[in-house]
KEDRENBA-995664 format. One line per field, with one value per residue: x, y, z of N, C-alpha, C in turn; residue in one letter. Coordinates in Angstrom, 2 decimals. Atoms other than C-alpha are relative to their C-alpha. Layout:
% KEDRENBA-995664
n.c1	c(X_...)
n.c2	c(Y_...)
n.c3	c(Z_...)
ca.c1	c(X_...)
ca.c2	c(Y_...)
ca.c3	c(Z_...)
c.c1	c(X_...)
c.c2	c(Y_...)
c.c3	c(Z_...)
code	c(A_...)
***
This chain:
% KEDRENBA-995664
n.c1	c(0.84_-0.74_0.65_-0.60_-0.39_-0.67_0.40_-0.77_-0.07_-0.21_-1.37_-0.05_-1.24_0.09_0.06_1.35_0.24_1.39_0.38_0.74_-0.65_-0.35_-0.28_-0.61_0.05_-0.68_-1.40_-0.16_-1.38_-0.05_0.19_1.37_0.15_1.39_0.28_0.74_-0.71_-0.30_-0.05_-0.49_0.62_-0.82_-0.38_-0.54_-1.43_-0.25_-1.39_0.38_-0.25_1.35_0.17_1.40_0.28_-0.28_-0.23_0.06_-0.58_0.27_-0.64_-1.41_-0.35_-1.40_-0.17_0.03_1.32_0.00_1.32_0.06_0.65_-0.42_-0.34_0.27_-0.38_0.71_-0.73_-0.27_-0.55_-1.43_-0.50_-1.39_-0.32_-0.09_1.27_0.00_1.35_0.11_0.26_-0.34_0.47_-0.29_0.55_-0.81_0.07_-0.18_-1.40_-0.49_-1.37_-0.38_-0.15_1.22_-0.13_1.26_0.06_1.29_-0.10_0.78_-0.60_-0.10_-1.24_-1.13_-0.03_-0.43_-1.42_-0.79_0.06_-0.92_0.49_-0.81_0.43_-0.87_-1.09_-1.17_-0.49_-0.76_0.80_0.43_0.02_1.20_-0.35_-1.18_0.07_-0.25_0.87_-0.33_1.05_0.22_-0.55)
n.c2	c(-1.18_-1.25_-1.11_-1.24_0.15_-1.09_0.39_-0.33_-1.43_-0.69_0.03_-0.41_0.31_-0.18_1.23_0.55_1.01_0.44_1.21_0.83_0.28_-1.12_0.36_-1.11_0.10_-1.20_-0.11_-0.38_-0.06_-0.11_1.27_0.48_0.95_0.43_1.24_0.79_0.43_-1.05_0.43_-0.95_0.47_0.03_-1.36_-0.66_-0.16_-0.45_-0.20_0.11_1.14_0.46_0.95_0.39_1.41_0.65_-0.97_0.49_-0.98_0.22_-1.15_-0.18_-0.51_-0.33_-0.09_1.27_0.48_0.86_0.53_1.07_1.10_0.37_-0.96_0.54_-0.82_0.61_0.06_-1.37_-0.73_-0.22_-0.51_-0.43_-0.21_1.22_0.51_0.83_0.55_1.40_0.73_-0.78_0.61_-0.81_0.69_-0.07_-1.33_-0.98_-0.41_-0.33_-0.49_-0.34_1.13_0.58_0.71_0.62_0.45_-0.17_-0.52_0.98_0.11_1.41_0.52_-0.60_0.59_1.39_0.02_-0.41_1.07_1.07_0.99_0.01_-0.80_0.22_-0.97_0.45_1.30_0.73_0.63_-0.76_0.85_0.03_0.86_0.81_0.48_-0.94_0.27_-0.80_-0.92_0.02_-1.18)
n.c3	c(0.00_0.10_-0.69_0.49_1.40_0.70_1.35_1.19_0.23_-1.28_-0.52_-1.41_-0.72_-1.44_-0.80_0.02_-1.03_0.06_-0.72_0.95_1.27_0.89_1.40_0.72_1.46_0.47_-0.41_-1.41_-0.46_-1.45_-0.70_-0.18_-1.09_-0.11_-0.72_0.96_1.21_0.97_1.39_0.99_1.23_1.21_0.39_-1.18_-0.22_-1.37_-0.42_-1.40_-0.86_-0.33_-1.10_-0.03_-0.26_1.28_1.07_1.37_0.92_1.41_0.64_-0.31_-1.32_-0.18_-1.45_-0.72_-0.40_-1.19_-0.30_-1.00_0.71_1.35_1.05_1.32_1.15_1.12_1.26_0.46_-1.13_-0.13_-1.28_0.06_-1.41_-0.80_-0.53_-1.20_-0.07_-0.40_1.23_1.19_1.24_1.18_1.15_1.19_0.59_-1.07_-0.19_-1.34_0.05_-1.37_-0.89_-0.54_-1.27_-0.37_-1.37_-0.69_-1.37_-0.74_-1.32_-0.38_0.58_-0.72_-1.34_0.10_0.32_-1.16_-0.99_0.37_0.96_1.20_1.14_1.14_-0.02_-0.75_0.40_-1.01_-1.05_-1.17_-1.17_-0.82_-1.13_0.28_1.38_1.09_1.14_1.17_0.40_1.44_0.67)
ca.c1	c(0.00_1.32_0.50_2.87_3.38_5.92_4.50_5.95_7.12_7.58_11.01_11.65_14.62_15.19_14.73_11.69_10.50_7.36_5.61_3.91_4.70_6.29_6.30_8.56_7.79_9.41_12.79_13.86_17.15_17.83_17.66_14.51_13.49_10.32_8.91_6.91_7.87_9.48_8.99_11.07_8.96_10.27_10.29_11.62_15.09_16.28_19.63_19.15_20.28_17.19_16.21_12.97_11.27_11.24_12.51_11.64_13.71_12.31_13.90_17.27_18.75_22.07_22.92_22.90_19.85_19.27_16.31_15.29_13.45_13.74_15.48_14.13_15.84_13.56_14.63_14.47_15.95_19.37_21.11_24.34_25.39_25.69_22.91_22.22_19.23_18.07_16.88_18.30_16.64_18.11_16.04_17.68_18.49_18.59_21.79_23.60_26.75_28.11_28.69_26.12_25.79_23.14_22.12_19.09_18.62_17.34_18.00_17.34_20.24_22.58_21.64_22.16_25.57_26.72_25.66_28.12_25.95_27.55_27.41_28.92_31.15_34.68_36.71_38.50_37.38_35.47_35.76_32.63_33.64_36.07_34.96_36.17_33.70_34.38_32.43_30.87_32.57)
ca.c2	c(0.00_3.42_6.26_8.87_9.34_11.53_11.46_11.69_15.22_16.07_16.98_17.16_17.35_17.23_14.62_12.38_10.45_8.35_5.75_4.37_3.34_5.64_5.40_7.58_7.97_11.41_12.66_12.87_13.96_13.48_10.77_8.65_6.84_4.77_2.16_0.94_-0.15_2.03_1.60_3.45_3.13_2.68_6.44_7.22_8.52_8.82_10.31_9.07_6.88_4.78_3.02_1.02_-2.30_-3.54_-1.72_-2.34_-0.61_-0.49_2.89_4.32_4.81_6.55_5.90_3.19_1.05_-0.50_-2.81_-5.03_-7.20_-7.62_-5.59_-6.30_-4.88_-5.52_-6.09_-2.31_-1.33_0.10_0.53_2.51_2.15_-0.38_-2.62_-4.18_-6.50_-9.76_-10.89_-9.68_-10.41_-9.00_-9.96_-10.67_-7.29_-5.52_-3.66_-3.59_-1.46_-1.53_-3.75_-6.07_-7.23_-9.68_-10.42_-10.86_-8.93_-12.05_-11.95_-15.70_-16.50_-14.07_-15.50_-19.09_-18.31_-16.60_-19.66_-21.85_-23.68_-24.66_-22.41_-22.37_-19.41_-20.09_-23.26_-25.90_-27.91_-26.41_-27.73_-28.69_-29.97_-32.89_-33.55_-31.91_-31.61_-30.48_-27.52_-27.58_-25.25)
ca.c3	c(0.00_-0.98_1.37_-0.08_-3.82_-5.55_-9.07_-12.55_-13.31_-9.62_-8.25_-4.50_-2.17_1.56_4.29_3.91_6.99_7.00_9.14_6.01_2.45_-0.13_-3.94_-6.06_-9.77_-10.08_-8.87_-5.23_-3.70_0.01_2.62_2.95_6.14_6.38_8.73_5.74_2.23_-0.42_-4.16_-6.71_-9.85_-13.40_-14.02_-10.53_-9.74_-6.15_-5.18_-1.66_1.18_1.89_5.12_5.16_5.88_2.25_-0.84_-4.49_-7.16_-10.68_-11.48_-10.46_-6.99_-6.37_-2.72_-0.08_0.75_4.19_4.73_7.62_5.11_1.35_-1.33_-4.81_-7.88_-10.84_-14.45_-15.05_-11.69_-10.96_-7.60_-7.71_-4.08_-1.30_-0.04_3.34_3.47_4.97_1.53_-1.79_-5.13_-8.34_-11.35_-14.70_-16.23_-12.87_-11.95_-8.62_-8.75_-5.21_-2.24_-0.75_2.83_3.89_7.43_9.60_12.80_14.55_18.29_18.63_16.30_18.05_21.44_20.32_18.87_22.04_24.06_22.15_19.65_16.38_13.38_9.93_10.79_11.93_11.61_13.59_16.58_19.47_22.97_24.90_28.30_27.81_24.20_21.04_18.19_14.68_13.51_10.04_7.61)
c.c1	c(0.88_-0.80_0.52_0.50_0.69_-0.12_0.95_-0.04_0.21_1.45_-0.03_1.39_-0.19_0.09_-1.45_-0.10_-1.47_-0.19_-0.65_0.79_0.21_0.24_0.54_-0.01_0.68_1.46_0.07_1.48_-0.01_-0.28_-1.48_0.01_-1.48_-0.10_-0.80_0.89_0.22_0.10_0.53_-0.49_0.92_0.45_0.65_1.51_0.18_1.51_-0.06_0.66_-1.37_0.05_-1.48_-0.15_0.35_0.17_-0.07_0.52_-0.29_0.59_1.47_0.18_1.51_0.20_-0.11_-1.42_0.16_-1.43_0.11_-0.64_0.65_0.34_-0.19_0.43_-0.60_0.86_0.34_0.71_1.51_0.29_1.48_0.39_0.00_-1.37_0.26_-1.43_0.04_-0.18_0.30_-0.44_0.27_-0.49_0.94_-0.21_0.16_1.48_0.25_1.48_0.38_0.14_-1.34_0.32_-1.36_0.09_-1.35_0.27_-0.89_0.67_0.12_1.30_1.20_0.14_0.51_1.49_0.84_-0.02_0.83_-0.55_0.84_-0.60_0.95_1.14_1.15_0.44_0.74_-0.90_-0.35_-0.06_-1.31_0.28_1.28_0.03_0.37_-0.91_0.43_-1.20_-0.12_0.52_-0.79)
c.c2	c(1.24_1.09_1.35_-0.26_1.27_-0.36_0.43_1.51_0.82_-0.17_0.53_-0.26_0.32_-1.34_-0.46_-1.11_-0.36_-1.25_-1.00_-0.16_1.24_-0.57_1.24_-0.32_1.20_-0.03_0.48_-0.02_0.28_-1.33_-0.33_-1.04_-0.34_-1.27_-0.94_-0.41_1.20_-0.63_1.16_-0.53_0.12_1.38_0.76_0.03_0.55_0.08_0.07_-1.18_-0.39_-1.01_-0.31_-1.47_-0.82_1.09_-0.72_1.10_-0.44_1.14_0.04_0.57_0.20_0.26_-1.38_-0.35_-0.96_-0.46_-1.02_-1.23_-0.25_1.21_-0.71_1.02_-0.68_0.05_1.39_0.83_0.11_0.55_0.28_0.41_-1.34_-0.42_-0.81_-0.46_-1.43_-0.89_0.92_-0.78_0.98_-0.79_0.15_1.34_1.10_0.26_0.33_0.36_0.47_-1.27_-0.49_-0.73_-0.54_-0.48_0.27_0.55_-0.86_-0.24_-1.44_-0.59_0.54_-0.61_-1.43_-0.08_0.38_-1.06_-1.21_-1.06_0.08_0.90_-0.26_1.00_-0.56_-1.36_-0.64_-0.56_0.98_-0.95_0.18_-0.95_-0.75_-0.47_1.11_-0.41_0.87_0.83_-0.05_1.29_0.28)
c.c3	c(0.00_0.69_-0.47_-1.41_-0.46_-1.47_-1.09_-0.20_1.27_0.42_1.43_0.55_1.47_0.71_0.05_1.04_-0.02_0.85_-0.96_-1.28_-0.85_-1.39_-0.69_-1.49_-0.63_0.43_1.44_0.35_1.50_0.64_0.18_1.11_0.13_0.81_-0.90_-1.16_-0.92_-1.38_-0.83_-1.34_-1.20_-0.44_1.16_0.04_1.40_0.23_1.52_0.68_0.55_1.13_0.10_0.34_-1.23_-1.05_-1.34_-0.90_-1.42_-0.83_0.37_1.40_0.03_1.49_0.61_0.43_1.17_0.24_1.13_-0.62_-1.34_-0.85_-1.33_-1.04_-1.22_-1.26_-0.52_1.07_0.00_1.40_-0.16_1.41_0.71_0.50_1.26_0.20_0.51_-1.22_-1.17_-1.23_-1.13_-1.20_-1.20_-0.69_1.02_0.23_1.46_-0.14_1.40_0.82_0.52_1.29_0.37_1.44_0.59_1.38_0.88_1.35_0.46_-0.53_0.75_1.38_-0.03_-0.29_1.21_1.10_-0.40_-0.92_-1.26_-1.05_-1.14_-0.03_0.81_-0.48_1.15_1.06_1.10_1.17_0.75_1.15_-0.32_-1.46_-0.98_-1.15_-1.15_-0.40_-1.52_-0.60_-1.25)
code	c(M_T_D_T_L_I_G_V_G_T_E_M_N_G_L_L_K_S_Q_A_G_I_R_I_E_G_A_Y_Q_G_D_I_E_S_K_G_D_I_V_I_G_E_S_G_V_A_K_S_N_I_T_A_R_D_V_T_I_A_G_K_V_Y_G_D_V_H_T_V_G_K_L_L_I_T_A_T_G_Q_L_H_G_N_S_H_A_A_I_L_N_V_Q_E_G_G_I_L_N_G_G_S_Q_M_G_R_S_D_T_R_T_A_G_A_L_S_E_G_S_T_S_S_A_G_S_G_P_K_E_H_G_D_K_K_T_K_Q_A_V)
***
């Protein structure tokens, strides 16, 4: 659901903060922060650092994108900047020019790792009491 629309032919700049969804079909310059989803439409151009729940890029973004959920770059989408998302989907034809970091902000996983459970990170044997177990790599 889109609650805020920056339409075709509209140019805006500044800091945009929203509790709801945003769709950009025009041009926007400045940082964007949303607790909802952000869609950069096919005709949209954003020179922005974007922080949101989920982000879909069908137009062009020049800046970094941070999501707590999914980043989708469609076949017409371009991201010229770094991405940080739990889920990254770049469709055939989509462009990602920049670094990509994936990770979930899941407190259960962090807690389990700090309690000594096995994970795929790291290498070599781990000691558990008097036994040594090999960790999967």
